[in-house]
N, C-alpha and C positions, 0 to 999 in steps of 0.2 A: 597660108599659114604653114610653113614647113618647120617641122620639129627638129631642133638641134640637140636637146638633151632633156631627160626626165630623171630627176634625182630626189630621193626621199631621205629624211633623217629623223631621228627621235627628238621629241621636244624635251630639252633638259631644264629650261628655265621658264616655267609657265607665267612668271610675273611679267615677262616682256609682252605677254598677250593680255595682260590685265586680269590674270587668274590668280586665285589664292591657292597655294599648294596645300594638298590634304596631308594631315599627319599620317605617318606610316601605319599607325594602328587602325586608321579608317579606310585604308586602301583595299579594294577588292582584288580578286584573283587576277583579273585582266589588267588592273591598274599598275602592276609591277612592271609592265612593259611600256607604259606611257603612251602618249599620243604621237602622231606622225604629221610632219609637214612635208609636202611634196611640191617641188617647183618645176614647172615645165617652161623651158626657154624655146623661142623660135629663132630662126636664122637671122632675123632683123634685130635681135637683142631684147625683144619684149618677153614678158614672163607672166605666168599665172600661178596662183597658190591654191592647193587643195589640202584638206586635212582629214584624218581618220584616227583610228585607235590601234592598239596592239602592235606597237613598234617592233618588238622583238622579232616576230616572224614576218611582219608585213614589210619592213624596210628592205631586207634582202630580196623579198619576192619582187618588189618594185625595181630595185637597183640591178639585180642580177638577171631577171627574166623579162618582166613586163615592159619596163621602161625602154630597154634596148630595142624591143620590137617596134617602137615608134620612131626611133632615130632616123632622121632624113626622110620622113614620110610627110605627105601633105593630106591630112585627114581632118574630118569634122569630129567633134566630141562623140557624137552618136556612132559614127563609123568606127572610131577607136574603141569605144565600149564594146561594140558587137564583136570586133576582131579579137580583142583581148579576152573577153569572156568565153569566146569559142575556144581559144587556145587553152584557157584554164580547164574547160570541160573536157578537152581532149586528153588532159594529163592527170588532173587531180580534183576536178570539180570546180565550179564557180561559186559555190556557197561558202559561208563562213569566212575564214581568213582571206581567201581569195577575193571575196566581195569587198572586204575592207580596203584591200589594195586597189581594186577597181574604183572604189569611191574616191580615193585621194587623187588618182590620175584624172578621172572624169571631171571632178570639181575644178582641178587646176586648169584643164583645157577650157572649160566654160569661162573661168575667170580670165584667161588669156584672150578668148574671143571677145568678151565684153570690153577689155582694155583696147584691143585692136579697133573695135567699132566705136569706142568711146560712148558706150551705152551701159546702163545697169543691166545685170543679167535678167531681171524680171522682164525687161523690154524685149530681150532676145526671144523670150517664150510667149510673147503676146500680151504681157501684163502692163501695168497692174490691173488686176481684176476688180479692185475696189480702191477707194481713196485711202482706206486704212483697214487694218486687220484686227478683228475682235480676238482677244486672247483669254485663255483661262490659266489660272495659277495651279501648280502642282506642289503639294507639300503638306506637312502636318500642322503647321502654324496657320490655321485657317483665319484667325483674327488678323494676322499680319497681311495675308493675301487680300482680305476684304479691304483693309486700310490702304493697300496699294492701288485699289481701284478695280480689281477683277470682279466681274459679275458671274463668274463660273469658276469652280474649284474642283480639283481631283485630289483625293486623299489615298494614301497607301493602305492596303489591307494588312492589319496585324495578323501574324500567322505563327502558330505554335508547332505546326507539323501535322495537325489533325483538325477536322472540322468541329468536333464536339467541344473542344476547349477554345477554339478560335472564334466561333460564331458570336458568343457574347462580347468578345473584344471588338469585333467588327461592328456590331450593333452600337456599342458604346461610342466608337469613333464617329460613326455616321450621325448618331443623335447629337453629339457635341458639335459636329460640323454644321448640322442643320440649324441648331440653335444660333450659331454665329452667322450663318449665311442667310437665313430667312428663305425667301422663295427663289433665290438664285439657283442656277444649275449646279448639280453635285454629281461627281463621277467617282468610281471606285476602281483602283488599280490592284489587281489580284496576282501580280507576277510571281509571288512565292508558291502559289498553288500549282500542282503539276498533274493532278488526277481529275478525271471527269466526275467521280462521285463527290469529291470535296468541292469542286466548283459548283455542282448542282446544289449541294447542301447550302453553300453560301448564297447562291443565287436565289433560292427559295426563301431563305431567311431575310433577304433584303428586298424582297419583291414589293413591299409596301412603302419603301423609302423614296420613291419617285426619283430614281437615279437616271441621269441622262445616258449613261452607259456603264457596263462592266467590262474591264479591260484585262487582257493577258491572263487568262484564268486556267490554262492547262499548258503542259509542255508544248512548245511551239511546233515541234515536229510530229506530234501525235494527232494525226488526221481523224482517226476513229474517235478520239476524245472530243475533238472540235465538233464533229457531227453529232455525237451523243448529247453534248451540252446544248447544241442548237435544238435538238428534238425535245429535250426535257425542259428547256426554258424558252418556249416559243414567244413569250411576251417580252422578254428582256432584250435590250439593245446591246449587242455584243461587239466589242472592238478588239482588234489584234493586229500584229504585224511588225512591231519594232524589232523582233528577233527573227524575221524572215529575210532571206537574202536573194537578190536578183528579182526580176519581175514575175518569175514563174509561180512561186507559191501564192502570190496575190491573185493572179489569174485563176488559179485552181480554187482558192477560197471564194472568190466572187462568183465563179461559175457554179460552185456547189451550194452557194447560199448559206455558208456556215457562219459568216460574220455580216454585220451591218455597216461597220466602219473599218477601213484599213488604215494602218499607221506606219508607213515606211519611214525609215530614218535615212536621210540623204548621205550621212557620213558612214553608214554601215551597209546599206542595201546595194551599193554599186555606184552611187553618185546621183547627179541631177537627171541624167538620161533615163535610168529606169524609174525614178520617182515620177517623172512626167508620164511615162507610159503606164505606170500603176494607176495613177489618178484617172487617166483617160479610160483604161480598161474597166476599172471599178465603176465608173459612171455609166458605162454601157450596160452594166448588170444592176443598176439601181443601188449601188453601194457607195457610201460617202468616204471621203478621205480626211484624215486629221493627222498631218505629218508629225512624227515624234520629235519633241523638243524643238519645234520649228522656230520658236522665238528666242532660243538660246544662242544662236550663232548666225553669222551673215548668210551662210548657205541656206539654212532653213527659212530665214526671213524672206529671201528673194523668191524661193520656190512657193512659199505660202502666199506671197503677194501676187505671183503670176497665175496661180492655179485657182480658177473659180470653183473647182471641185473641192478645195480645201475649206472645210466648213468653219473651223475655229483653230486658233494657233496656240500651242502649248508653250508656257514659260515655266520651266522647272526651277523651284527655289529650294530644293533639298540640300544642295551643295552651293556655297557662295561662288559666284562668277563661273558656274558650270559651263564649259565649252565657249566661254566668251571670246570674241574676236574684236580686235581694235577697230573702231570706226562704225561698229554696228549700232543700230537704233535700240533704244530702251523703251519698254512700254510706259505710256503715260495714261493714267486713268483707265487701264485695262485695254488700251488699243496701241497698235504699232504702225509706224510708217517707216519702211526700210530706207536705207541710204540710197541716194540717187547717183552716187559716184560710179565710175565705170567698173565693170566686172561685178564682183561681190562687195566692192567698196571697203575692202580690208586695209586699214591704215598701217601697213607694215612695208618697210623697204628691205632690200636684200641684206643690208648690213644687220638690221634687227633680226631677220630670220637666221642669219649666220650665228649671231650671239645667242639666240634662243635654242639652238640645236647642237 
């Protein structure tokens, strides 16, 4: 597999991917840059497709620096990831925006390998680990998630900016969710919380609500806060990692024992290569994996199918068609079976990609 070209472009028309455009008023800070499509061609005319976010800075990073480093090379996805991430570390670091660029390239390379071998990507990684993947639904409309067949649900934590006024709101959301869920698993996503004292206050308040886990409860770079919450909430099951980049923070977290579940996002963490390494390293330390939004796109679905370490698969329902990729599977009765088409099974041709970017 000799690489001929690596080219990235911003996604301009999400409808061609089966996605519903968000109104400008609902778009977050990063959304103004939009998503990225990255196509890798080999010298035999075959190609693979990767995706990520933050097109504004990520597209030129791929096209002007990282992509040309792969031109006319014969490399595996893992070798390419290691080489490119090392180059990033030498100049400006491999975390953050660099990690998004690495993700798009790595996923495109794996898609290409799957197409060359005419196998779905989960088979390249030794899967499937099971005949189907159990999923949980994320969103505020718990009744709709239950009706859709999910037997586990994660709700977002309402946050006013301080624990004193937020705790009653959190308890109300959990009580309403429990009424609708019954004995099913319930999780709490605390991503707006950034301080250890606030996280500890919420954790103590919800201790009797039988939560499967509490997620993303301090600023992701605050390692002292992560350790403090672990010490103060020894009985809680703690999950984090969607905003960690490359495999290194996950290894640190698992080694230190500050989390029970790691949640890498394949489109953000650097791609499939570090996601696989993260799951394997976590398992060595007795830490579980639950890939962030794995059920929402083809990339996450194949990784969740391949990795026995991935305990449950998230399907986020807060935004219609969030991260959807044509040809991907949809959960039925709360379970998923990924596409068996070659690569990631994304049903797009080059003409459609050109029209969408």
